[in-house]
C-alpha angles and dihedrals in degrees: 000000000000094000092048093055092043089058090047094051091044091053090049091051094046094044096085091044091054098041095047092041089232125188102275096203087058097042102038095073093054092045090052091047096049091045090048093052093065104024105029091239113168120222096265096050092044092050093049088051093051095047089050093047091050093051095047138067120242141173108243092194092056091052094046087054090053092051091047094049095043092050098037104161098002092114091169096059093045088052090050091055091047088051093050090046090054091046086058092049092050096046092084141011110326119230123200087243090060089063088051091052091048091054091046091052092045093051093050096048092040107028090163090061117082 
């Protein structure tokens, strides 16, 4: 289960990088740092994971469900993931659709908060 949630969190964090076609050289260190904080990934593992995610297709909703199901009532961990996602968003030029993505993730992880 730890591997599955690690991949889902990695996909969530990489999503904005991929969708906005951000500069990989600038974003990779932040991605690696954030993934390493929660999953003890070293730089090499995080970099490989990022490159694989950026070159593959995924269903973000499916991975949000995995995160939400795995963390169930762990509001603190879900808030940490939302905070990390926000950090990725703010690491570069913010697009209006980034706000929409943030709200979507927030509603999925915290459906009881309007």
